[in-house]
C-alpha positions in Angstrom: 118.5 75.1 80.4 116.9 77.9 82.5 114.6 80.3 80.7 114.1 83.7 82.2 110.8 85.6 82.2 111.4 89.2 83.2 108.0 90.1 84.5 107.3 93.1 86.8 110.8 93.6 88.0 112.1 90.2 89.0 113.7 88.0 86.4 112.4 84.5 87.4 114.4 81.6 86.0 112.0 78.7 85.9 112.3 75.0 84.9 109.4 73.0 86.3 110.3 69.5 87.5 108.1 67.9 84.8 109.5 70.0 82.0 111.4 68.5 79.1 114.8 70.2 78.6 114.5 73.0 76.1 117.4 73.7 73.8 118.0 77.4 73.1 119.3 78.4 69.8 123.0 79.3 69.3 121.8 82.9 68.6 118.8 84.5 70.3 115.7 85.2 68.2 114.0 88.5 68.7 110.6 89.8 67.6 110.1 92.9 65.4 110.2 95.0 68.6 113.6 93.6 69.5 112.4 91.6 72.4 113.4 88.0 72.9 110.7 85.5 72.0 110.2 82.2 73.8 107.4 81.2 71.4 109.6 79.2 69.1 110.9 77.1 72.0 108.0 76.7 74.5 104.3 76.2 73.9 102.1 79.2 74.8 100.7 77.6 77.9 104.3 77.1 79.3 105.1 80.7 78.5 102.1 81.8 80.5 103.1 79.5 83.3 106.5 81.1 83.5 105.1 84.6 83.4 102.5 83.8 86.1 105.2 82.5 88.4 107.2 85.7 88.0 104.1 87.9 88.6 103.3 85.8 91.7 106.9 86.3 93.0 106.6 90.1 92.6 103.2 90.2 94.3 104.6 88.2 97.3 107.6 90.6 97.4 105.5 93.7 97.4 102.9 92.3 99.9 105.7 91.3 102.3 107.2 94.8 102.2 103.9 96.7 102.5 103.0 94.6 105.5 105.9 96.2 107.3 104.9 99.8 106.8 105.4 101.8 110.0 108.1 99.5 111.4 110.5 101.9 113.1 113.9 102.8 111.7 117.0 101.5 113.5 120.6 101.7 112.1 121.8 98.2 111.7 118.3 96.8 112.2 117.2 93.8 110.3 114.0 92.4 111.9 110.5 93.8 112.4 111.0 93.5 116.2 114.2 95.5 116.3 113.5 97.9 113.5 115.1 98.2 110.0 117.7 100.2 108.3 117.3 100.5 104.5 119.3 97.4 103.5 118.1 95.4 106.5 114.5 96.0 105.3 115.2 95.1 101.7 117.1 92.0 102.7 114.3 90.9 105.1 111.6 91.4 102.4 113.5 89.4 99.8 114.3 86.6 102.3 110.7 86.5 103.7 108.9 86.6 100.3 111.2 84.8 98.0 113.7 82.9 100.2 116.5 85.0 98.6 119.3 86.2 100.8 120.7 89.4 99.5 124.0 91.0 100.8 123.7 93.0 104.0 124.6 96.6 102.8 123.2 98.8 100.1 126.6 99.1 98.3 126.9 95.3 98.2 123.4 95.0 96.9 124.3 97.4 94.1 126.7 94.8 92.8 124.2 92.0 92.3 121.6 91.4 89.7 121.3 93.3 86.4 121.5 97.0 85.9 118.1 98.5 84.9 117.7 101.9 83.2 115.4 104.3 85.2 112.8 104.4 82.3 112.6 100.6 82.5 111.9 100.2 86.2 109.4 97.5 87.2 107.9 96.6 90.6 110.4 94.5 92.6 113.5 96.3 91.2 116.0 97.6 93.7 116.5 101.4 93.6 119.6 103.2 95.0 120.2 106.7 96.2 123.1 108.8 97.3 122.0 110.1 100.7 125.3 110.2 102.5 127.4 111.9 99.8 128.5 108.5 98.5 127.0 106.3 95.8 124.6 103.5 96.8 124.2 104.6 100.4 120.4 104.0 100.4 118.3 101.3 98.9 114.5 100.6 98.5 112.2 98.4 96.5 110.4 99.9 93.5 106.6 99.6 93.5 105.6 101.3 90.2 104.4 104.7 89.3 107.6 106.3 90.6 106.9 105.0 94.1 109.3 102.9 96.3 109.2 101.4 99.7 112.1 101.7 102.1 113.2 102.2 105.7 113.8 105.9 106.1 115.7 107.3 109.1 113.9 110.7 108.7 110.3 109.6 108.3 109.1 107.1 110.8 110.7 103.9 109.5 109.3 101.8 106.7 107.3 103.9 104.3 106.5 104.6 100.7 107.9 107.7 98.9 107.8 109.2 95.5 111.0 109.0 93.5 110.1 112.2 91.6 110.0 114.3 94.8 112.8 116.8 94.9 114.9 115.1 97.5 114.8 111.6 95.9 115.0 112.7 92.3 118.3 114.6 93.0 119.8 111.6 94.7 118.8 108.7 92.4 121.9 106.5 91.7 120.6 103.6 89.7 118.6 100.4 89.8 119.2 96.6 89.8 117.0 93.6 88.9 117.5 90.4 90.9 117.2 87.1 89.0 115.4 84.5 91.1 115.7 80.8 90.4 112.5 79.1 91.6 114.3 75.9 92.6 117.3 77.1 94.5 116.8 80.7 95.6 118.9 83.4 93.9 121.2 83.3 90.9 123.6 86.3 91.0 125.0 87.3 87.6 
């Protein structure tokens, strides 16, 4: 059975090769705060191992994206050499950092993963905007503190912007969290 550790924006499903199978209960157990608790099913050191793997994945993702700051914008672009459009950038970063191949367009990306409320955004989440008078016409990667990285046609290519700025706040459309399976890439829900 796969266990998911939702840490910093990417749900990472991990089952180390040496791990004994873990049987989940028929009904999920939650803590007093309403959060699912793995503590009844995994030793504390294994929980920490899963959380560390998820945190490392997010760090790799953010580092990969930030290394591309300043790469020029190009409609339909999907490489650092040719330039990026918004979805080409997001797709490249997920592929480069995590080996995950996302769909090609922002609207297709908006159909994968799990919906995340704005107040629960974490680094690594995909954030969507209505920039062309249609839903999910722009996508970026959330960094934390209301910042996101994206390829912007009006601002010199790959850059970081603030989601609370007037332009972006008015156009926010939603967010998705991608579940990453550490043994085979991506698991789409």
